[in-house]
C-alpha positions as CSV (number, residue, x, y, z in Angstrom):
1,X,-6.4,7.4,30.6
2,X,-7.7,11.0,31.8
3,X,-6.3,13.0,34.8
4,X,-8.2,14.0,38.0
5,X,-10.6,17.0,37.4
6,X,-11.3,19.7,39.5
7,X,-14.8,20.8,39.5
8,X,-17.1,23.9,40.5
9,X,-19.3,23.3,43.7
10,X,-22.2,25.8,44.4
11,X,-22.0,26.4,48.1
12,X,-24.4,29.3,48.5
13,X,-26.0,32.4,47.2
14,X,-27.6,35.9,48.6
15,X,-27.6,39.7,48.3
16,X,-23.8,39.6,50.0
17,X,-21.9,36.9,51.3
18,X,-19.7,36.9,54.5
19,X,-16.3,34.9,54.9
20,X,-12.9,35.0,55.9
21,X,-9.9,33.8,54.7
22,X,-7.7,31.4,56.8
23,X,-4.4,32.0,54.4
24,X,-3.5,34.6,51.8
25,X,-5.7,34.5,48.7
26,X,-4.9,36.0,45.3
27,X,-7.4,37.9,43.4
28,X,-6.0,39.6,39.9
29,X,-2.8,41.6,40.9
30,X,-4.3,41.7,44.5
31,X,-2.9,39.8,47.4
32,X,-5.7,39.2,50.1
33,X,-4.5,38.8,53.8
34,X,-5.9,36.4,56.4
35,X,-9.0,37.9,57.8
36,X,-12.6,39.0,57.3
37,X,-14.8,40.2,54.1
38,X,-17.8,40.7,52.4
39,X,-18.8,40.2,48.6
40,X,-22.0,41.3,47.1
41,X,-23.1,42.7,43.8
42,X,-24.7,46.1,42.8
43,X,-26.4,46.7,39.3
44,X,-23.0,47.6,37.5
45,X,-20.9,44.9,39.3
46,X,-19.3,42.5,41.7
47,X,-17.8,43.8,45.1
48,X,-15.4,42.8,47.3
49,X,-14.0,44.7,50.5
50,X,-12.5,43.9,54.0
51,X,-9.1,44.2,55.9
52,X,-8.9,47.7,54.6
53,X,-8.9,46.3,50.8
54,X,-11.9,46.9,48.1
55,X,-11.9,45.7,44.5
56,X,-14.6,45.0,41.8
57,X,-15.2,43.0,38.9
58,X,-17.5,42.6,36.1
59,X,-18.9,38.8,35.7
60,X,-17.0,37.1,38.2
61,X,-14.3,37.6,41.2
62,X,-11.9,34.6,41.5
63,X,-10.0,34.3,44.5
64,X,-6.8,31.5,44.3
65,X,-5.1,30.2,47.5
66,X,-1.5,31.4,47.5
67,X,-0.3,28.7,49.6
68,X,-1.2,25.0,49.3
69,X,-3.1,24.7,52.5
70,X,-5.3,27.4,51.7
71,X,-8.6,27.8,53.2
72,X,-11.6,29.9,53.8
73,X,-15.0,30.0,55.7
74,X,-18.2,31.1,54.7
75,X,-20.9,32.4,57.1
76,X,-24.3,31.0,57.3
77,X,-24.4,28.8,54.7
78,X,-27.9,27.0,54.7
79,X,-27.8,23.2,54.7
80,X,-31.0,20.6,54.2
81,X,-32.8,23.1,52.1
82,X,-36.6,22.7,52.3
83,X,-35.9,19.5,54.3
84,X,-37.1,19.0,58.2
85,X,-33.6,19.7,59.5
86,X,-32.9,23.0,57.6
87,X,-30.3,25.1,59.1
88,X,-27.6,27.4,59.1
89,X,-23.7,26.6,60.0
90,X,-20.5,28.2,59.2
91,X,-18.4,26.0,57.0
92,X,-14.8,25.5,55.8
93,X,-13.3,25.0,52.8
94,X,-10.0,24.3,50.8
95,X,-9.1,25.2,47.1
96,X,-10.5,28.4,45.5
97,X,-13.4,30.6,45.5
98,X,-15.3,32.4,42.6
99,X,-18.1,34.5,43.4
100,X,-20.6,35.0,40.0
101,X,-23.7,37.1,39.5
102,X,-27.1,34.9,40.0
103,X,-30.2,36.8,39.6
104,X,-30.4,39.7,42.2
105,X,-27.9,37.7,44.2
106,X,-24.4,36.6,44.5
107,X,-23.0,33.1,44.3
108,X,-20.1,31.6,46.3
109,X,-18.4,28.3,44.5
110,X,-15.4,26.3,45.6
111,X,-13.1,25.0,43.0
112,X,-11.7,21.7,44.4
113,X,-10.1,18.6,43.4
114,X,-12.5,15.7,42.5
115,X,-10.9,13.2,45.2
116,X,-10.7,15.9,47.8
117,X,-14.4,16.8,47.2
118,X,-15.2,13.1,47.7
119,X,-13.5,12.7,51.2
120,X,-15.6,15.3,52.1
121,X,-18.9,13.7,50.7
122,X,-18.3,10.5,52.1
123,X,-17.5,11.5,55.2
124,X,-20.6,13.7,55.2
125,X,-23.0,11.3,53.8
126,X,-21.7,8.2,56.0
127,X,-20.9,7.5,59.5
128,X,-17.9,6.4,60.4
129,X,-19.1,3.1,61.7
130,X,-20.2,1.8,58.2
131,X,-18.1,-1.0,56.9
132,X,-15.0,-0.3,54.6
133,X,-17.0,-2.0,51.4
134,X,-20.0,0.4,52.0
135,X,-17.8,3.4,51.9
136,X,-15.6,2.2,49.0
137,X,-19.3,1.6,46.8
138,X,-20.7,5.0,47.9
139,X,-17.2,6.4,47.0
140,X,-17.6,4.9,43.1
141,X,-21.3,6.0,43.0
142,X,-20.4,9.1,44.1
143,X,-17.5,9.7,41.5
144,X,-19.5,8.0,38.8
145,X,-22.6,10.7,39.5
146,X,-20.4,13.5,39.6
147,X,-18.4,13.0,36.3
148,X,-21.9,12.1,34.5
149,X,-23.2,15.4,35.6
150,X,-19.9,17.4,34.3
151,X,-20.4,15.5,31.3
152,X,-24.3,16.6,31.0
153,X,-23.7,19.9,31.9
154,X,-21.2,20.1,28.9
155,X,-23.6,18.4,26.4
156,X,-26.8,20.8,27.5
157,X,-24.1,24.3,27.2
158,X,-23.0,23.0,24.0
159,X,-26.9,21.8,22.7
160,X,-28.2,25.4,22.3
161,X,-31.4,24.1,23.7
162,X,-33.1,24.7,27.0
163,X,-33.1,22.0,28.9
164,X,-36.6,20.7,29.5
165,X,-37.6,19.5,33.0
166,X,-41.4,19.5,32.8
167,X,-44.8,18.6,30.6
168,X,-47.3,21.3,31.8
169,X,-51.4,21.3,30.5
170,X,-53.9,23.0,32.1
171,X,-55.0,19.2,32.8
172,X,-51.6,17.8,34.2
173,X,-48.3,18.9,35.5
174,X,-45.6,17.1,35.3
175,X,-41.7,18.1,36.4
176,X,-38.6,15.9,37.1
177,X,-35.9,17.5,38.8
178,X,-32.3,17.4,37.4
179,X,-30.0,19.8,35.9
180,X,-32.3,22.8,35.6
181,X,-30.6,24.7,38.5
182,X,-27.0,24.0,38.0
183,X,-25.6,25.5,34.6
184,X,-23.2,27.6,36.1
185,X,-21.2,25.4,38.4
186,X,-21.1,21.4,38.4
187,X,-22.8,20.3,41.4
188,X,-24.4,21.9,44.8
189,X,-23.1,21.3,48.1
190,X,-26.7,20.3,49.5
191,X,-28.9,17.2,49.7
192,X,-30.4,18.2,45.7
193,X,-27.3,16.9,44.5
194,X,-24.8,15.4,47.5
195,X,-24.1,16.6,50.7
196,X,-20.6,18.6,50.8
197,X,-19.8,20.4,53.9
198,X,-15.7,20.9,52.6
199,X,-13.6,20.2,55.8
200,X,-16.2,21.6,58.5
201,X,-17.1,17.9,59.8
202,X,-14.1,15.6,60.8
203,X,-13.4,13.4,57.7
204,X,-13.0,10.1,59.0
205,X,-9.5,7.8,58.6
206,X,-12.4,5.0,57.3
207,X,-13.7,7.4,54.7
208,X,-10.5,8.7,53.5
209,X,-9.3,5.3,53.0
210,X,-12.3,4.3,50.7
211,X,-12.0,7.3,48.7
212,X,-8.3,6.4,48.3
213,X,-8.6,2.6,47.8
214,X,-11.1,3.5,44.9
215,X,-9.1,6.2,43.6
216,X,-10.3,7.0,39.8
217,X,-13.0,4.0,39.9
218,X,-15.9,4.8,38.0
219,X,-18.9,2.7,36.8
220,X,-19.6,2.7,33.3
221,X,-22.0,1.2,30.5
222,X,-20.6,1.1,27.0
223,X,-19.0,4.4,26.2
224,X,-21.6,6.1,29.3
225,X,-20.2,7.2,32.3
226,X,-22.9,5.6,34.6
227,X,-25.2,8.4,36.1
228,X,-25.1,6.4,39.6
229,X,-28.2,7.4,41.8
230,X,-28.9,6.6,45.3
231,X,-31.6,6.9,48.2
232,X,-32.3,6.2,51.3
233,X,-34.4,3.1,51.2
234,X,-35.9,1.4,47.8
235,X,-38.8,-0.3,50.0
236,X,-37.9,-3.8,48.5
237,X,-38.0,-3.1,45.0
238,X,-35.8,-0.5,43.5
239,X,-37.1,2.0,40.8
240,X,-36.0,2.7,37.0
241,X,-34.4,5.6,36.2
242,X,-37.1,6.7,33.2
243,X,-39.6,6.7,35.8
244,X,-38.2,9.1,38.1
245,X,-35.8,11.1,36.2
246,X,-36.1,12.3,32.7
247,X,-38.0,9.8,30.3
248,X,-34.4,8.0,29.0
249,X,-34.0,4.6,30.1
250,X,-30.8,3.8,31.7
251,X,-29.5,0.1,31.4
252,X,-27.9,0.3,34.4
253,X,-30.9,1.9,36.7
254,X,-33.7,-0.7,36.2
255,X,-35.5,-2.2,38.8
256,X,-34.2,-5.1,40.9
257,X,-35.6,-6.9,44.2
258,X,-33.3,-5.8,47.2
259,X,-32.7,-9.4,48.6
260,X,-30.7,-12.4,48.0
261,X,-29.9,-13.7,45.5
262,X,-28.5,-10.2,44.3
263,X,-29.6,-8.6,41.4
264,X,-32.8,-10.3,40.6
265,X,-35.7,-8.7,38.8
266,X,-38.5,-7.5,40.7
267,X,-40.3,-10.7,42.4
268,X,-43.9,-9.3,41.7
269,X,-44.9,-6.5,39.0
270,X,-46.3,-3.7,41.2
271,X,-47.8,-1.4,38.2
272,X,-51.3,-2.6,38.7
273,X,-52.9,-1.0,41.8
274,X,-53.6,-4.2,43.4
275,X,-50.3,-5.5,43.6
276,X,-49.0,-2.2,44.5
277,X,-51.1,-2.2,47.5
278,X,-50.7,-5.7,48.3
279,X,-47.0,-5.2,48.4
280,X,-47.1,-1.7,50.3
281,X,-48.8,-3.4,53.0
282,X,-47.1,-5.9,53.4
283,X,-43.6,-7.0,55.3
284,X,-41.6,-8.3,52.7
285,X,-37.8,-9.9,53.1
286,X,-35.4,-7.2,51.8
287,X,-32.3,-6.2,52.6
288,X,-33.5,-2.7,53.8
289,X,-36.2,-4.2,56.0
290,X,-33.8,-3.6,58.8
291,X,-34.4,-1.7,61.8
292,X,-31.1,-2.5,63.7
293,X,-29.9,1.1,65.2
294,X,-26.2,-0.1,64.9
295,X,-26.6,-0.6,60.8
296,X,-29.1,2.6,60.6
297,X,-26.1,4.7,62.4
298,X,-23.8,3.8,59.3
299,X,-26.3,5.9,57.0
300,X,-28.8,8.0,58.9
301,X,-27.1,11.0,60.7
302,X,-28.4,12.3,64.2
303,X,-31.5,14.4,62.6
304,X,-32.4,11.4,60.4
305,X,-32.3,8.9,63.1
306,X,-35.5,10.2,64.3
307,X,-37.5,8.4,61.6
308,X,-37.5,4.5,62.5
309,X,-40.4,3.7,60.0
310,X,-38.9,4.2,56.7
311,X,-39.1,0.8,55.1
312,X,-43.3,1.3,55.7
313,X,-44.7,4.2,57.1
314,X,-48.2,5.9,57.8
315,X,-48.8,9.9,57.5
316,X,-52.6,10.9,58.8
317,X,-54.2,14.0,57.5
318,X,-57.3,16.0,58.5
319,X,-59.4,17.1,55.3
320,X,-58.5,21.0,56.3
321,X,-54.9,20.2,57.0
322,X,-54.4,18.7,53.4
323,X,-56.4,21.0,51.4
324,X,-54.1,23.7,52.6
325,X,-50.7,22.1,52.4
326,X,-51.7,21.1,48.9
327,X,-52.8,24.9,48.4
328,X,-49.8,26.1,49.6
329,X,-47.1,23.6,48.1
330,X,-48.9,23.7,44.7
331,X,-50.5,27.0,44.5
332,X,-53.5,25.4,43.0
333,X,-56.8,25.8,45.3
334,X,-58.5,22.5,44.9
335,X,-61.2,23.2,47.0
336,X,-61.7,20.0,49.5
337,X,-60.1,17.1,48.7
338,X,-62.3,14.3,47.3
339,X,-59.9,11.8,46.3
340,X,-56.2,11.2,45.6
341,X,-56.1,8.5,42.5
342,X,-53.0,6.8,41.4
343,X,-52.7,6.5,37.1
344,X,-49.4,5.3,36.9
345,X,-46.9,3.4,39.2
346,X,-43.4,2.5,38.5
347,X,-41.9,-1.1,38.9
348,X,-41.3,-0.3,43.0
349,X,-44.8,0.6,43.6
350,X,-44.0,4.5,43.5
351,X,-46.8,6.6,41.9
352,X,-45.5,8.1,38.9
353,X,-48.8,10.2,38.1
354,X,-51.2,10.8,40.4
355,X,-54.7,12.7,39.8
356,X,-55.9,15.0,42.7
357,X,-59.5,15.5,42.6
358,X,-61.1,18.4,44.5
359,X,-64.4,20.2,44.9
360,X,-62.9,23.0,42.5
361,X,-60.1,21.4,40.5
362,X,-58.9,18.3,39.7
363,X,-55.5,18.2,37.9
364,X,-53.0,15.2,37.4
365,X,-49.3,15.7,39.4
366,X,-45.8,14.2,38.6
367,X,-43.2,12.8,38.8
368,X,-42.1,11.2,42.1
369,X,-40.7,14.2,43.5
370,X,-43.3,16.6,42.6
371,X,-45.8,14.7,44.4
372,X,-44.1,14.4,47.4
373,X,-43.5,18.0,47.5
374,X,-47.2,18.9,47.2
375,X,-48.1,16.1,50.0
376,X,-46.0,17.0,53.0
377,X,-44.4,20.4,54.3
378,X,-41.3,19.2,53.1
379,X,-40.9,16.1,51.3
380,X,-42.9,12.6,51.7
381,X,-40.9,10.0,52.3
382,X,-41.8,8.6,49.0
383,X,-44.7,8.2,46.3
384,X,-45.2,4.8,47.1
385,X,-48.2,4.9,49.3
386,X,-51.9,3.7,49.3
387,X,-54.8,5.8,50.5
388,X,-57.3,5.1,53.1
389,X,-60.6,7.4,53.5
390,X,-62.1,8.2,56.8
391,X,-65.0,9.9,58.4
392,X,-66.9,10.4,55.0
393,X,-69.5,13.3,54.5
394,X,-71.0,12.4,51.4
395,X,-67.9,12.2,48.5
396,X,-65.7,14.2,51.3
397,X,-63.3,12.5,53.6
398,X,-62.6,14.1,56.7
399,X,-59.4,11.8,57.3
400,X,-57.1,10.7,54.5
401,X,-54.4,8.1,55.4
402,X,-51.2,7.5,53.6
403,X,-49.5,4.3,54.1
404,X,-46.3,4.2,52.2
405,X,-42.9,2.0,51.4
406,X,-39.5,3.4,51.3
407,X,-37.4,6.8,52.0
408,X,-36.7,8.7,48.8
409,X,-36.6,8.1,44.9
410,X,-35.8,4.4,45.1
411,X,-33.4,4.3,41.9
412,X,-30.1,2.7,42.1
413,X,-28.1,2.3,45.5
414,X,-30.3,1.8,48.2
415,X,-28.0,3.2,51.5
416,X,-29.7,1.0,53.8
417,X,-30.0,-2.3,51.6
418,X,-26.4,-1.5,50.9
419,X,-25.3,-1.1,54.6
420,X,-26.9,-4.3,55.3
421,X,-25.0,-6.2,52.4
422,X,-21.7,-4.6,53.8
423,X,-22.6,-6.4,57.4
424,X,-23.4,-9.4,55.9
425,X,-19.6,-9.5,54.4
426,X,-20.6,-8.4,50.1
427,X,-17.6,-6.6,48.7
428,X,-18.0,-3.6,47.2
429,X,-17.9,-4.9,43.8
430,X,-20.6,-7.3,44.6
431,X,-22.8,-4.3,46.3
432,X,-22.1,-2.3,42.9
433,X,-23.2,-5.3,40.5
434,X,-26.6,-5.9,43.0
435,X,-27.9,-2.3,42.4
436,X,-26.1,-1.4,39.3
437,X,-26.8,-4.3,36.6
438,X,-25.0,-4.3,33.0
439,X,-22.5,-1.5,35.0
440,X,-18.7,-2.0,34.2
441,X,-16.4,-0.8,37.3
442,X,-13.2,0.9,35.8
443,X,-10.3,2.7,36.6
444,X,-11.0,6.2,35.1
445,X,-8.0,8.2,35.9
446,X,-4.7,8.0,38.1
447,X,-4.4,10.4,41.0
448,X,-0.9,11.7,41.8
449,X,0.2,10.9,45.1
């Protein structure tokens, strides 16, 4: 049995970073007293100054707490990057602080024990009103996902090869988003990975209890730590890993129907266009087909609860609005948009390859997240949608209406579905078995009390 890992979490980057130490920290032979500081970079080195002290380093500045209860504050951390709730806030962290160069910027990294990190993540991702079993299930998948990412980082670094996340030709742009941004730390602190706000937010007793009750527990498939994923709402059927992320099937991330009996394969094949359209325009039975505000409060923070139509939704664009949006988001001028045509759908009805035909250009875009990026100022709820055309002038629609299903990529655990399962008294082991077929729950390490 292994020991509890320490991980590196990328918090923020900028030309310079203002921060404060709440307790003494050590860097090299220097003892930094509590107070306010700044760190940045010149062409030749990294620098740190404050409290009458200045120091320089070539490649990294490592600050280690001189006391067990050491903590620091970072100023103006951006959260919700590229989402509609993007904002800045000051955040407080325990553990170590490292600065490294990143392009023209300097990057702040928090080094923290994995279980302490999880207590913050579960408190940030979930509400204190969530059921104990939902919180336990989330603790296990967050822990599993994190360890899988740490293993993958080692594999990429050891391979000596560039990690491929796109296939681009003159006719097609296909991207999937995974490890390409995080080669110098294990995970980021924002929604791209998992929300981690240090100890800025109140860490609830229920969240702490869920992490401690499952300490060291992870999902495994054979010898592989499960790359456990989750999204807000699958829309009734979950998606397979290879359809959304890199094209490598995962035995434990296959499509399932989100209803009783748990773990059923899809009740209908949504890859054909006719079947997908009928499904998306219907209201099928599903755990996640639930608008009970008490249940949604378990999953959605205040800024997310403004959205209530996540299971089935509608977005309407005028021709000029959509053409300009796609031009701005893709960097390609399609002219007027003639048609949005699904060429490939996944098992959940999510579009994997979308043909965009315009008066100037016709290009195929994929995968799921890239489609969502091109068709929304932030991110479209999901790529499981059908298109209606109106106010036609010849072949040019004046209005395009997208009717869709689900919120997020749909792979792995469906947070709203799992919340409903928790309310129906399913245990966390049963919730995990439902969303992660062919996975085994094991104790990976012990935590010293």
